[in-house]
C-alpha positions in Angstrom: 19.7 10.8 10.7 16.1 11.2 11.2 13.5 10.2 8.9 12.3 13.8 8.0 15.9 14.7 7.3 16.0 11.7 4.7 12.6 12.8 3.3 12.6 13.0 -0.4 10.9 16.0 -1.9 7.7 15.2 -4.0 7.0 17.9 -6.2 3.5 16.7 -6.8 2.7 17.5 -3.3 4.7 20.7 -3.0 3.6 22.2 -6.4 0.7 20.3 -8.1 0.7 22.9 -10.7 4.2 22.8 -12.1 5.2 21.5 -15.4 7.1 18.6 -13.5 3.7 17.6 -12.0 1.9 17.8 -15.2 4.2 15.3 -16.8 3.4 12.9 -13.8 -0.2 13.4 -14.5 0.5 12.6 -18.1 2.4 9.7 -17.2 -0.5 8.5 -15.2 -2.8 9.2 -18.4 -0.7 7.5 -20.6 -0.4 4.4 -18.2 -4.4 4.3 -17.9 -4.6 4.2 -21.8 -2.0 1.8 -22.6 -4.3 -1.0 -22.8 -7.7 -1.2 -23.9 -8.9 -4.8 -23.3 -7.1 -5.4 -20.0 -7.0 -3.4 -16.5 -3.9 -2.1 -15.5 -4.0 -2.3 -11.9 -0.6 -3.6 -10.6 2.7 -1.4 -11.8 6.4 -2.1 -11.2 8.5 0.7 -11.4 12.4 0.1 -11.7 15.5 1.2 -13.3 18.9 -0.3 -14.6 20.7 0.8 -11.9 20.6 2.9 -8.9 20.3 6.7 -8.6 18.0 7.1 -11.8 15.1 8.6 -10.1 12.9 5.1 -9.9 11.7 6.1 -6.0 11.0 9.5 -7.0 9.0 8.7 -9.9 6.9 6.1 -8.2 6.5 8.4 -5.1 4.9 11.2 -7.6 3.0 8.8 -9.5 1.5 7.3 -6.4 0.4 11.0 -5.5 -1.0 11.7 -8.8 -3.3 8.5 -8.8 -4.6 9.4 -5.3 -5.3 12.9 -6.5 -7.3 11.3 -9.5 -9.6 9.9 -6.3 -8.3 6.4 -6.7 -7.5 4.3 -3.7 -3.6 3.6 -4.0 -1.3 1.3 -2.3 2.7 1.9 -2.8 4.9 -1.1 -1.8 8.5 -0.6 -1.0 9.6 -3.9 -2.5 13.3 -2.7 -2.4 14.2 -4.8 0.7 18.0 -4.0 0.3 17.8 -0.3 0.2 14.5 0.9 1.2 13.7 4.5 0.8 9.8 5.2 0.7 9.4 5.2 4.6 11.7 8.1 4.4 9.9 9.7 1.7 6.6 9.4 3.5 7.8 9.7 6.9 6.3 6.6 8.3 7.9 3.8 10.3 9.7 0.8 8.9 9.3 -1.4 12.1 6.7 -3.6 10.1 6.3 -4.1 6.3 6.5 -6.2 3.4 9.1 -8.7 4.9 6.9 -9.2 8.1 4.2 -9.9 5.9 6.0 -12.5 3.8 7.6 -13.9 6.7 4.3 -14.3 8.3 5.5 -12.1 11.3 2.7 -9.7 10.6 -0.7 -9.3 9.1 -1.4 -7.4 6.0 -3.8 -5.1 7.9 -1.1 -4.3 10.5 1.5 -3.3 7.8 -0.9 -1.0 5.4 0.1 2.6 6.9 -1.9 5.7 5.8 0.0 8.6 4.5 -1.0 12.3 5.1 -2.2 12.2 1.5 -5.7 11.3 1.1 -6.4 8.0 -0.8 -2.9 7.0 -0.6 -1.5 3.9 1.9 2.1 2.6 2.0 3.6 -0.9 2.9 7.1 -0.3 3.6 9.8 -2.7 3.0 9.9 -3.8 7.0 13.1 -5.2 8.5 15.6 -6.0 6.0 15.8 -10.0 5.3 18.4 -12.3 4.5 16.4 -13.7 1.3 14.8 -10.9 -0.5 14.9 -12.7 -4.0 13.3 -15.7 -2.6 10.5 -13.7 -0.8 9.8 -12.0 -4.0 9.5 -15.6 -5.7 6.9 -16.8 -3.1 3.6 -17.9 -3.4 2.8 -15.4 -0.4 3.9 -12.5 -2.6 1.6 -13.7 -5.4 -1.3 -14.2 -2.7 -0.5 -10.8 -1.3 -0.7 -9.1 -4.6 -4.0 -10.6 -5.1 -5.3 -9.5 -1.8 -4.1 -6.1 -2.4 -5.9 -5.7 -5.9 -9.1 -6.6 -4.2 -8.6 -3.9 -1.7 -7.1 -1.2 -3.8 -7.8 0.4 -7.3 -4.0 1.0 -8.0 -0.8 -1.0 -6.5 2.3 0.3 -7.3 5.7 -1.5 -6.5 9.3 0.3 -6.1 11.9 -2.7 -6.7 15.7 -2.6 -6.7 17.6 -1.7 -9.8 17.6 -4.5 -12.7 21.2 -5.0 -12.9 21.9 -5.0 -9.2 19.8 -8.1 -8.2 17.4 -10.3 -9.7 14.1 -9.2 -7.4 12.9 -6.6 -10.2 13.0 -9.5 -12.8 11.0 -11.9 -10.5 8.4 -9.3 -9.5 8.1 -8.3 -13.2 6.3 -11.6 -13.8 3.8 -11.0 -11.2 2.5 -7.7 -12.4 0.2 -6.3 -15.1 3.1 -3.8 -16.4 6.4 -2.4 -15.8 7.8 1.3 -16.1 11.3 1.5 -16.7 12.9 4.6 -15.3 16.2 5.7 -17.2 18.6 9.0 -16.3 19.4 10.3 -19.8 22.6 11.8 -18.4 23.7 9.0 -16.4 22.9 5.7 -18.0 24.7 4.4 -21.0 22.7 2.7 -23.9 24.1 -0.4 -23.7 23.6 -0.7 -20.0 19.6 0.3 -20.6 19.4 -2.3 -23.3 20.9 -5.2 -21.1 18.5 -4.2 -18.4 15.5 -4.2 -20.7 16.9 -7.5 -22.0 16.5 -8.7 -18.6 12.9 -8.1 -18.6 12.2 -9.5 -22.2 13.8 -12.7 -21.2 11.2 -13.2 -18.3 8.1 -12.1 -20.5 7.7 -8.9 -18.7 5.1 -6.2 -20.0 7.1 -2.8 -20.6 4.6 -0.2 -20.4 7.0 2.6 -21.3 10.0 4.4 -20.4 10.3 7.4 -18.2 13.5 9.5 -19.4 14.2 12.1 -16.4 16.9 14.7 -16.1 16.2 16.0 -19.8 16.8 19.9 -19.6 14.1 21.6 -21.5 15.3 25.2 -21.9 17.5 27.5 -19.3 15.9 27.9 -16.0 12.9 25.4 -16.9 14.3 22.5 -14.8 13.8 18.8 -15.6 10.8 17.2 -17.0 9.9 13.4 -17.6 8.7 11.8 -20.7 6.9 8.8 -21.2 7.1 6.5 -24.3 5.8 3.1 -25.2 8.7 0.6 -25.6 
């Protein structure tokens, strides 16, 4: 199947005036104002399990940040089941795993998207040791380098309860956005996932609830709330 056939729909691009696009802009604003004294620059987006909308959320959030004329880079750190190269229709031949394994320079791995101000670092070839890569000093060095180059660094990680990657990355970022599909995830599962973040001292900026029906024919919307 081609990348184009797998391409994820980004409503912030397709219909920037829609209520859902406005909800993503509200999410961006809430993140901006979530800290008075500290700059929120590196943000991890994760979920308890698969299929809850974290990759769709981070893709649209990246677009809204770029639309506010900030220089944004989106990192696909889900090196087990990467999707962002499909979303933005770019190559995944070189990416995060290539940088961390020293098979590529950062400059070669950063790709432009068709959205102004938005760049992407795809996952790269799937490695045998994603968790070890996330925990490495090279990952910390990479994030520091990106902070010097970009205004906003967004990281898409694997689900919390599937593997340890998200917990590891959460200790290296300024904050975490936790995505939940209200109609899918059970409360005890969500609590278990949040507990995993709490154990490593992660800073949870808020929770995005998606697939909440507003009224008939109004579709879905996203809600952000501090944890």
